[in-house]
C-alpha positions as a Markdown table, in Angstrom:
| # | Residue | x | y | z |
|---|---|---|---|---|
| 1 | Met | -18.2 | 4.3 | 4.3 |
| 2 | Pro | -16.7 | 0.8 | 4.8 |
| 3 | Arg | -18.8 | -1.7 | 3.2 |
| 4 | Leu | -18.9 | -5.6 | 3.6 |
| 5 | Asp | -19.5 | -7.4 | 0.1 |
| 6 | His | -20.7 | -10.9 | -0.2 |
| 7 | Lys | -18.9 | -13.0 | -2.8 |
| 8 | Pro | -17.3 | -10.5 | -4.6 |
| 9 | Val | -15.1 | -13.2 | -6.2 |
| 10 | Pro | -15.8 | -17.0 | -6.2 |
| 11 | Arg | -13.1 | -17.8 | -3.9 |
| 12 | Ile | -13.9 | -15.3 | -0.8 |
| 13 | Asp | -17.3 | -15.3 | 1.1 |
| 14 | Thr | -17.1 | -11.6 | 2.5 |
| 15 | Ile | -14.8 | -8.6 | 1.9 |
| 16 | Tyr | -14.6 | -5.6 | 4.2 |
| 17 | Ser | -13.3 | -2.7 | 2.2 |
| 18 | Leu | -12.3 | 0.9 | 3.7 |
| 19 | Ser | -10.0 | 3.6 | 3.2 |
| 20 | Leu | -7.2 | 4.6 | 5.5 |
| 21 | Ser | -9.3 | 7.9 | 6.5 |
| 22 | Glu | -11.9 | 5.4 | 7.5 |
| 23 | Leu | -9.7 | 2.9 | 9.4 |
| 24 | Ile | -9.3 | 5.2 | 12.6 |
| 25 | Glu | -13.1 | 4.9 | 13.1 |
| 26 | Glu | -12.9 | 1.2 | 13.3 |
| 27 | Pro | -12.8 | 0.8 | 17.2 |
| 28 | Arg | -16.3 | 2.6 | 17.2 |
| 29 | Arg | -18.0 | 0.5 | 14.9 |
| 30 | Asp | -20.0 | -2.7 | 15.7 |
| 31 | Cys | -19.0 | -6.1 | 14.0 |
| 32 | Pro | -21.0 | -9.3 | 13.4 |
| 33 | Glu | -22.1 | -11.2 | 16.5 |
| 34 | Pro | -19.7 | -14.2 | 16.4 |
| 35 | Asn | -17.1 | -11.6 | 17.1 |
| 36 | Arg | -18.4 | -9.3 | 19.5 |
| 37 | Thr | -16.9 | -11.2 | 22.4 |
| 38 | Ile | -13.3 | -10.8 | 21.1 |
| 39 | Arg | -14.0 | -7.2 | 20.1 |
| 40 | Arg | -14.6 | -6.3 | 23.5 |
| 41 | Lys | -11.4 | -8.0 | 24.5 |
| 42 | Met | -9.4 | -6.4 | 21.9 |
| 43 | Leu | -10.6 | -3.0 | 22.9 |
| 44 | Ser | -10.1 | -3.5 | 26.7 |
| 45 | Ser | -7.2 | -5.6 | 27.2 |
| 46 | Ala | -5.2 | -6.1 | 23.8 |
| 47 | Phe | -2.1 | -4.5 | 25.4 |
| 48 | Arg | -2.2 | -6.7 | 28.6 |
| 49 | His | -2.6 | -10.0 | 26.2 |
| 50 | Tyr | 0.3 | -9.1 | 23.8 |
| 51 | Thr | 3.5 | -7.6 | 24.5 |
| 52 | Ser | 4.9 | -4.3 | 23.5 |
| 53 | Glu | 7.7 | -5.7 | 21.4 |
| 54 | Trp | 5.0 | -7.9 | 19.5 |
| 55 | Met | 3.1 | -4.5 | 18.9 |
| 56 | Gly | 6.1 | -3.0 | 17.4 |
| 57 | Gly | 6.8 | -0.9 | 20.7 |
| 58 | Met | 3.1 | 0.3 | 21.4 |
| 59 | His | 1.6 | 0.4 | 24.6 |
| 60 | Ser | -1.9 | 1.6 | 24.3 |
| 61 | Trp | -5.0 | 2.1 | 22.1 |
| 62 | Lys | -4.2 | 6.0 | 22.5 |
| 63 | Glu | -0.6 | 5.6 | 21.1 |
| 64 | Ala | -1.9 | 3.4 | 18.2 |
| 65 | Thr | -4.5 | 6.0 | 17.4 |
| 66 | Ala | -2.1 | 8.9 | 17.5 |
| 67 | Ile | 0.4 | 7.0 | 15.2 |
| 68 | Leu | -2.2 | 6.2 | 12.6 |
| 69 | Arg | -3.8 | 9.7 | 12.7 |
| 70 | Asn | -0.4 | 11.6 | 12.7 |
| 71 | Gly | 1.9 | 9.3 | 10.9 |
| 72 | Trp | 5.1 | 7.5 | 11.8 |
| 73 | Pro | 8.1 | 9.5 | 11.2 |
| 74 | Glu | 10.7 | 6.8 | 12.5 |
| 75 | Gly | 9.2 | 4.5 | 9.9 |
| 76 | Ala | 9.4 | 7.1 | 7.1 |
| 77 | Glu | 13.0 | 7.8 | 8.0 |
| 78 | Arg | 13.8 | 4.2 | 7.6 |
| 79 | Leu | 11.8 | 4.1 | 4.2 |
| 80 | Arg | 13.7 | 7.2 | 3.0 |
| 81 | Ala | 17.2 | 5.4 | 3.8 |
| 82 | Leu | 15.9 | 2.4 | 1.9 |
| 83 | Ala | 15.0 | 4.4 | -1.1 |
| 84 | Gly | 18.3 | 6.2 | -0.9 |
| 85 | Lys | 20.1 | 2.9 | -0.9 |
| 86 | Leu | 18.1 | 1.6 | -3.8 |
| 87 | Ser | 18.7 | 4.9 | -5.9 |
| 88 | Thr | 22.5 | 4.1 | -6.2 |
| 89 | Gln | 21.6 | 0.6 | -7.2 |
| 90 | Leu | 18.9 | 0.8 | -9.8 |
| 91 | Pro | 18.0 | 2.5 | -13.0 |
| 92 | Gln | 15.4 | 5.1 | -12.9 |
| 93 | Ala | 11.7 | 4.0 | -13.5 |
| 94 | Lys | 10.8 | 4.9 | -17.3 |
| 95 | Ser | 9.2 | 8.4 | -16.8 |
| 96 | Ile | 5.8 | 9.3 | -18.3 |
| 97 | Arg | 6.2 | 12.9 | -17.3 |
| 98 | Arg | 5.6 | 15.3 | -20.4 |
| 99 | Lys | 8.8 | 16.5 | -21.9 |
| 100 | Val | 9.7 | 19.6 | -23.8 |
| 101 | Thr | 10.5 | 19.1 | -27.6 |
| 102 | Trp | 11.6 | 21.7 | -30.2 |
| 103 | Ala | 10.5 | 21.6 | -33.8 |
| 104 | Glu | 9.4 | 23.9 | -36.9 |
| 105 | Asp | 5.8 | 23.8 | -35.5 |
| 106 | Gly | 4.2 | 23.3 | -32.3 |
| 107 | Asp | 2.0 | 25.0 | -29.6 |
| 108 | Glu | 4.2 | 28.1 | -28.5 |
| 109 | Ile | 7.0 | 30.0 | -30.0 |
| 110 | Cys | 10.2 | 30.8 | -28.5 |
| 111 | Arg | 11.1 | 34.3 | -29.7 |
| 112 | Asp | 14.8 | 34.1 | -28.4 |
| 113 | Arg | 15.3 | 30.9 | -30.7 |
| 114 | Leu | 13.5 | 32.7 | -33.6 |
| 115 | Gln | 15.6 | 35.7 | -33.4 |
| 116 | Ala | 18.6 | 33.7 | -33.2 |
| 117 | Gly | 17.9 | 31.9 | -36.7 |
| 118 | Gln | 16.7 | 28.7 | -35.4 |
| 119 | Ile | 13.7 | 28.5 | -37.5 |
| 120 | Glu | 13.4 | 24.7 | -37.5 |
| 121 | Gln | 13.6 | 24.3 | -33.7 |
| 122 | Cys | 11.6 | 27.7 | -32.4 |
| 123 | Trp | 8.2 | 25.9 | -31.7 |
| 124 | Arg | 7.9 | 24.3 | -28.1 |
| 125 | Thr | 5.7 | 21.3 | -27.6 |
| 126 | Met | 5.1 | 19.2 | -24.4 |
| 127 | Arg | 5.0 | 15.4 | -25.3 |
| 128 | Arg | 5.2 | 12.3 | -23.4 |
| 129 | Ser | 7.6 | 9.4 | -24.1 |
| 130 | Pro | 6.7 | 7.4 | -26.9 |
| 131 | Phe | 6.5 | 4.1 | -25.3 |
| 132 | Val | 3.2 | 2.7 | -24.2 |
| 133 | Ala | 2.7 | 2.5 | -20.3 |
| 134 | Pro | 0.0 | 2.8 | -18.0 |
| 135 | Gln | -0.5 | 5.9 | -16.2 |
| 136 | Thr | -2.2 | 4.5 | -13.2 |
| 137 | Val | -0.9 | 1.5 | -11.3 |
| 138 | Ala | -2.2 | -0.3 | -8.3 |
| 139 | Ile | 0.1 | -1.9 | -5.9 |
| 140 | Glu | -1.4 | -4.9 | -4.4 |
| 141 | Thr | 0.5 | -5.9 | -0.9 |
| 142 | Pro | -0.4 | -8.4 | 2.0 |
| 143 | Trp | -1.3 | -6.6 | 5.0 |
| 144 | Gly | 0.6 | -7.7 | 8.2 |
| 145 | Gly | 1.7 | -11.4 | 8.8 |
| 146 | His | 1.2 | -14.3 | 10.8 |
| 147 | Phe | 1.4 | -14.2 | 14.7 |
| 148 | Arg | 4.9 | -15.8 | 14.7 |
| 149 | Gln | 6.5 | -12.9 | 12.7 |
| 150 | Thr | 8.4 | -10.1 | 14.6 |
| 151 | Ala | 7.4 | -6.6 | 14.4 |
| 152 | Asp | 10.7 | -5.9 | 12.1 |
| 153 | Glu | 9.6 | -8.8 | 9.7 |
| 154 | Leu | 6.2 | -6.9 | 9.2 |
| 155 | Phe | 8.0 | -3.5 | 8.8 |
| 156 | Trp | 9.6 | -4.9 | 5.4 |
| 157 | Gln | 6.5 | -6.3 | 4.1 |
| 158 | Gly | 5.0 | -2.8 | 3.9 |
| 159 | Ala | 8.3 | -1.0 | 2.9 |
| 160 | Ala | 8.5 | -2.7 | -0.6 |
| 161 | Ala | 5.1 | -1.2 | -1.4 |
| 162 | Ala | 6.1 | 2.4 | -0.1 |
| 163 | Val | 9.3 | 2.5 | -1.6 |
| 164 | Leu | 7.9 | 1.4 | -5.1 |
| 165 | Thr | 5.2 | 4.1 | -4.8 |
| 166 | Asp | 7.7 | 6.9 | -4.2 |
| 167 | Ile | 9.6 | 5.7 | -7.2 |
| 168 | Leu | 6.7 | 5.3 | -9.5 |
| 169 | Glu | 5.2 | 8.7 | -8.6 |
| 170 | Glu | 8.7 | 10.4 | -9.1 |
| 171 | Ala | 8.6 | 8.9 | -12.7 |
| 172 | Gly | 5.2 | 10.4 | -13.1 |
| 173 | Tyr | 2.7 | 7.6 | -12.6 |
| 174 | Arg | -0.5 | 7.9 | -10.6 |
| 175 | Val | -0.3 | 5.0 | -7.8 |
| 176 | Glu | -3.1 | 3.3 | -5.7 |
| 177 | Ile | -2.0 | 1.0 | -2.8 |
| 178 | Tyr | -4.2 | -1.7 | -1.5 |
| 179 | Ala | -3.2 | -3.7 | 1.7 |
| 180 | Asn | -5.1 | -7.0 | 2.0 |
| 181 | Arg | -5.5 | -10.0 | 4.4 |
| 182 | Val | -7.4 | -13.0 | 4.0 |
| 183 | Ser | -8.6 | -15.0 | 6.9 |
| 184 | Glu | -10.1 | -18.4 | 6.9 |
| 185 | Glu | -12.0 | -20.7 | 9.4 |
| 186 | Arg | -13.6 | -24.0 | 8.4 |
| 187 | Gly | -13.5 | -23.3 | 4.7 |
| 188 | Arg | -15.1 | -19.8 | 4.9 |
| 189 | Arg | -12.9 | -17.0 | 3.8 |
| 190 | His | -13.0 | -13.0 | 4.7 |
| 191 | Cys | -10.8 | -10.4 | 3.2 |
| 192 | Thr | -9.8 | -7.2 | 4.8 |
| 193 | Arg | -9.0 | -4.8 | 1.8 |
| 194 | Leu | -7.6 | -1.3 | 2.9 |
| 195 | Lys | -7.1 | 1.4 | 0.3 |
| 196 | Val | -4.2 | 3.1 | 1.9 |
| 197 | Lys | -3.5 | 5.8 | -1.1 |
| 198 | Glu | -5.7 | 6.9 | -3.9 |
| 199 | Ala | -4.3 | 7.5 | -7.3 |
| 200 | Asp | -4.8 | 11.3 | -7.0 |
| 201 | Met | -3.5 | 11.5 | -3.4 |
| 202 | Pro | 0.2 | 13.0 | -2.8 |
| 203 | Met | 2.5 | 10.2 | -1.3 |
| 204 | Arg | 2.6 | 11.1 | 2.5 |
| 205 | Leu | 5.5 | 8.9 | 3.5 |
| 206 | Asp | 4.8 | 8.9 | 7.4 |
| 207 | Gly | 1.1 | 8.1 | 6.7 |
| 208 | Val | 1.8 | 5.1 | 4.5 |
| 209 | Ala | 4.7 | 3.8 | 6.9 |
| 210 | Ala | 2.2 | 3.9 | 9.8 |
| 211 | Ala | -0.6 | 2.1 | 7.8 |
| 212 | Leu | 1.7 | -0.6 | 6.0 |
| 213 | Cys | 4.7 | -1.0 | 8.1 |
| 214 | His | 4.0 | -0.8 | 11.7 |
| 215 | Ala | 3.2 | -4.1 | 13.4 |
| 216 | Gly | 0.9 | -2.2 | 16.0 |
| 217 | Ile | -1.4 | -0.6 | 13.5 |
| 218 | Phe | -2.1 | -4.0 | 11.9 |
| 219 | Arg | -2.3 | -5.7 | 15.3 |
| 220 | Thr | -5.0 | -3.4 | 16.4 |
| 221 | Phe | -6.8 | -1.7 | 13.8 |
| 222 | Gly | -6.0 | -4.5 | 11.5 |
| 223 | Phe | -7.3 | -7.1 | 14.0 |
| 224 | Leu | -10.7 | -5.2 | 14.3 |
| 225 | Cys | -11.3 | -5.2 | 10.5 |
| 226 | Ile | -10.6 | -9.0 | 10.4 |
| 227 | Glu | -13.5 | -9.4 | 13.2 |
| 228 | Gln | -15.8 | -8.2 | 10.5 |
| 229 | Ala | -15.9 | -11.7 | 9.1 |
| 230 | Glu | -19.3 | -13.2 | 9.6 |
| 231 | Phe | -17.7 | -16.3 | 11.0 |
| 232 | Asp | -16.1 | -16.7 | 14.5 |
| 233 | Val | -12.3 | -15.8 | 13.9 |
| 234 | Asp | -11.6 | -17.5 | 17.2 |
| 235 | Asp | -10.4 | -16.2 | 20.5 |
| 236 | Trp | -7.2 | -14.2 | 19.8 |
| 237 | Gly | -7.0 | -15.8 | 16.4 |
| 238 | His | -6.4 | -12.8 | 14.3 |
| 239 | Gly | -2.8 | -13.7 | 13.3 |
| 240 | His | -3.8 | -16.7 | 11.2 |
| 241 | Gly | -4.2 | -15.5 | 7.5 |
| 242 | Ser | -2.8 | -15.6 | 4.1 |
| 243 | Glu | -2.3 | -13.2 | 0.8 |
| 244 | Leu | -5.1 | -12.3 | -1.5 |
| 245 | Ser | -4.4 | -14.2 | -4.8 |
| 246 | Arg | -3.3 | -12.1 | -7.8 |
| 247 | Gln | -6.6 | -13.4 | -9.8 |
| 248 | Asp | -8.9 | -12.0 | -6.9 |
| 249 | Ala | -6.9 | -8.8 | -6.6 |
| 250 | Glu | -7.1 | -8.1 | -10.3 |
| 251 | Val | -11.0 | -8.5 | -10.3 |
| 252 | Leu | -11.3 | -6.5 | -7.5 |
| 253 | Asn | -9.1 | -3.5 | -8.8 |
| 254 | Gly | -11.1 | -3.5 | -12.0 |
| 255 | Gly | -8.2 | -4.5 | -14.4 |
| 256 | Ile | -6.0 | -1.5 | -13.6 |
| 257 | Glu | -2.4 | -2.4 | -14.2 |
| 258 | Ser | -1.1 | -3.9 | -11.1 |
| 259 | Val | 2.1 | -5.0 | -9.1 |
| 260 | His | 1.5 | -8.0 | -6.7 |
| 261 | Met | 3.8 | -8.1 | -3.7 |
| 262 | Gly | 4.1 | -11.5 | -2.2 |
| 263 | Thr | 5.3 | -12.5 | 1.3 |
| 264 | Ile | 8.3 | -10.2 | 2.4 |
| 265 | Ser | 10.0 | -10.3 | 5.8 |
| 266 | Thr | 13.4 | -9.1 | 5.2 |
| 267 | Gln | 15.4 | -5.8 | 3.8 |
| 268 | Ser | 17.1 | -8.0 | 1.2 |
| 269 | Gln | 13.7 | -9.4 | 0.1 |
| 270 | Ala | 12.2 | -5.9 | -0.1 |
| 271 | Ile | 15.0 | -4.6 | -2.3 |
| 272 | Ala | 14.7 | -7.7 | -4.6 |
| 273 | Val | 10.9 | -7.1 | -5.4 |
| 274 | Val | 11.5 | -3.4 | -6.1 |
| 275 | Arg | 14.6 | -4.1 | -8.1 |
| 276 | Gln | 12.7 | -6.9 | -10.2 |
| 277 | Phe | 9.9 | -4.3 | -11.1 |
| 278 | Ile | 12.1 | -1.4 | -12.0 |
| 279 | Glu | 14.4 | -3.5 | -14.2 |
| 280 | Lys | 11.5 | -5.4 | -15.7 |
| 281 | Gly | 10.1 | -1.9 | -16.8 |
| 282 | Asp | 13.3 | -0.8 | -18.0 |
| 283 | Arg | 13.6 | -3.7 | -20.4 |
| 284 | Gln | 10.1 | -2.7 | -22.0 |
């Protein structure tokens, strides 16, 4: 169940935490009294108040719900194209998958090698690469953006996290993804923290694309999460917000090895962030 925690870190008054599967139920939930009026407006007239272009091409709550539930194939195709472009430009992430080694002792004998006289290399063992690497990585990314940003700019914010997740999982890592948005009003701060992917969950690219990259999902379901703040978020004032700091994210994810995405609004910035992380890991 979603939960509202008070003072989870010193600089945040409340944090609303939920999973991707729980996000779709947000329109049915109540919110604190200061935001009930704007919630009713959001549910009844958001698509009259906001343009379809600002909503990433969406026209209704029904359409938004269908994309969140079923995924966003067009967004997934754009992410695959980005991953393909990067695959020709970057070294592979260092793999931590178990690899076969052969020696004079081990876990399992290969009779073909034994009969061929390869006595010193007839035993098979599965071993990991010798370098030290975390097996679970948490990717922390801002969710959405401010009200002046276009739908395309919001796409690239999520794209870097989605593509990096795909690259890391291909190398054998277990990856969690958190999307965060901090709202502030008169010195009080509320954080929405969406767990987009569990570490043991297979990567479903169209689902991650919908949650992280589609402006209309953030500007509907994400806005409802912002309304869980215990202060008035202002009439149609959801688009004002900021990133969750690296220090606060590290406290909230329990010290798991983390990758922190800053604000990204272009394809070149998304590529640069992924490149920086992969090349840094390649030097270790």
